[in-house]
C-alpha positions as CSV (number, residue, x, y, z in Angstrom):
1,M,-33.5,16.3,207.5
2,S,-31.6,19.3,208.4
3,I,-30.8,23.0,207.3
4,E,-27.3,22.1,206.6
5,Q,-28.0,19.2,205.0
6,D,-30.9,20.4,203.1
7,Q,-27.7,22.9,201.4
8,Q,-25.8,20.3,201.2
9,Q,-28.4,18.7,199.3
10,A,-29.0,21.4,196.8
11,A,-25.5,22.1,196.4
12,V,-24.6,18.9,194.6
13,G,-27.8,18.9,192.7
14,D,-26.7,22.3,191.5
15,H,-23.3,20.9,190.8
16,L,-25.0,17.9,188.1
17,K,-26.8,19.6,186.8
18,R,-24.0,22.0,185.7
19,V,-22.0,18.9,185.7
20,G,-24.9,17.5,183.2
21,A,-25.0,20.7,181.2
22,S,-21.0,20.4,180.0
23,I,-21.8,16.7,179.3
24,E,-24.0,18.0,176.6
25,E,-22.1,20.1,175.1
26,L,-19.4,18.1,175.3
27,N,-21.5,15.8,172.9
28,A,-22.9,18.6,170.5
29,R,-19.3,20.0,169.7
30,I,-18.3,16.1,170.0
31,A,-21.2,14.6,167.1
32,R,-20.1,18.2,165.0
33,L,-16.7,17.7,164.4
34,A,-17.7,13.9,163.7
35,I,-19.5,15.5,161.2
36,A,-16.8,18.1,159.9
37,L,-14.7,15.4,159.5
38,G,-16.7,12.7,158.4
39,V,-15.7,9.7,160.7
40,N,-18.9,7.4,162.8
41,L,-18.7,7.3,166.4
42,D,-22.2,4.2,167.0
43,T,-19.6,1.4,168.0
44,P,-17.3,1.4,171.2
45,D,-14.1,-0.2,168.0
46,S,-14.5,3.5,166.1
47,V,-14.6,5.2,169.0
48,E,-11.4,4.2,169.6
49,R,-9.6,4.5,166.0
50,V,-10.6,7.8,165.8
51,I,-8.6,8.0,169.3
52,A,-5.7,6.6,168.2
53,E,-5.9,8.0,165.0
54,A,-5.7,11.8,166.0
55,G,-3.4,10.3,168.5
56,T,-1.5,10.6,165.0
57,K,-2.0,13.2,163.2
58,V,-2.2,15.6,166.9
59,R,2.0,14.2,167.0
60,A,3.0,15.7,162.6
61,V,1.5,19.1,164.3
62,P,4.7,21.0,165.8
63,P,4.3,22.2,169.6
64,A,2.7,26.7,169.1
65,G,5.2,28.8,168.3
66,M,7.8,26.2,166.9
67,P,8.9,26.5,163.4
68,D,7.5,23.6,161.7
69,R,10.9,22.1,159.5
70,R,9.2,20.3,157.6
71,A,7.2,23.1,156.4
72,A,7.8,22.0,152.8
73,R,7.3,18.8,152.8
74,A,4.7,18.2,154.9
75,P,1.5,21.5,154.2
76,H,0.8,22.5,157.5
77,S,-1.7,25.7,157.5
78,G,-4.8,26.0,155.2
79,P,-7.5,23.2,155.4
80,D,-5.3,20.8,156.2
81,R,-3.2,22.9,159.9
82,R,-7.6,23.5,160.4
83,Q,-9.2,19.6,159.3
84,T,-5.5,18.3,161.8
85,H,-7.2,21.1,165.0
86,K,-10.2,19.5,164.0
87,W,-9.3,16.0,165.1
88,V,-6.9,17.5,167.5
89,E,-9.8,18.9,169.3
90,L,-12.0,16.1,168.8
91,R,-9.8,13.4,170.4
92,G,-9.2,16.5,173.6
93,L,-12.5,16.4,173.8
94,M,-13.7,12.7,174.0
95,V,-11.2,11.8,176.4
96,L,-12.2,15.4,178.6
97,R,-15.7,12.9,178.7
98,Y,-14.7,10.6,179.8
99,G,-12.7,12.1,182.5
100,V,-15.6,13.7,183.2
101,E,-17.6,10.6,183.5
102,R,-15.2,7.9,185.6
103,Q,-14.7,11.7,187.9
104,T,-18.7,11.7,188.2
105,I,-19.3,8.0,189.2
106,E,-16.0,8.5,191.7
107,N,-18.3,11.2,193.6
108,Y,-21.6,10.8,192.3
109,G,-22.0,6.9,192.1
110,L,-22.6,5.4,188.6
111,D,-26.6,5.5,189.0
112,A,-26.3,9.3,189.5
113,T,-23.6,9.1,186.2
114,R,-26.2,7.1,183.7
115,S,-28.4,9.3,184.9
116,L,-27.1,12.8,183.2
117,M,-25.5,10.4,180.2
118,T,-28.8,9.3,179.1
119,A,-30.3,12.7,179.6
120,A,-27.5,14.2,177.2
121,S,-28.3,11.5,174.9
122,D,-31.1,12.0,174.9
123,H,-31.4,16.2,174.6
124,M,-29.1,15.3,171.3
125,T,-31.2,13.3,170.0
126,R,-34.1,15.7,170.5
127,E,-31.4,18.4,168.9
128,G,-31.3,15.7,165.8
129,F,-28.2,14.3,165.7
130,K,-28.4,11.1,164.8
131,P,-28.1,8.1,168.0
132,G,-24.0,7.2,168.2
133,A,-23.3,10.5,166.7
134,D,-21.0,11.2,169.9
135,G,-19.4,8.6,170.1
136,M,-21.5,7.9,173.4
137,D,-21.8,4.2,174.4
138,L,-24.6,4.4,177.3
139,K,-24.3,0.3,177.9
140,H,-20.8,0.3,179.8
141,L,-23.4,1.8,182.9
142,G,-25.2,-0.6,182.5
C-alpha cells in the first residue's frame, strides 16, 4: 500500500470515528428528549407516530420573529412553549440521524454503517439507557 493510500485510509477512519461520535451524541439527546416528553421510541411504529405528532406540533408554533395572533387563544410561552420546542428538537434530531445514516450507507457502505450504529447502541446501553430509548432500529441494517 502506498503512502497516499495509507493517508486516505486514515482520513476515512478518522471521519468514521467523528460520524460515530456524532451518532452517539444524537442518540443520547434523542433519548433524553423522549424521556422528558414521556414518549416511548422502542418500536418502529412508535417512532413513526412521534415524528408525525411532532410534525403537527411544529406547525402549531409561529415562526421566530412573527407575532402570534393566536396568543390569546393558545399559549405559546412558558412550559407549553418549552414542551413544543422539545417536540420540534426531537423530530429534527431523529430526521437528522436518518439523514446521517443514509449518507453513511451511501459513502461507506452497509457494513461500516451497521458497525457505527451498533457501537452507538452499545454505548447507549453502557451509559444506562434502556434498549430502544433512542428509537434506533438496527434490524433494517441486517
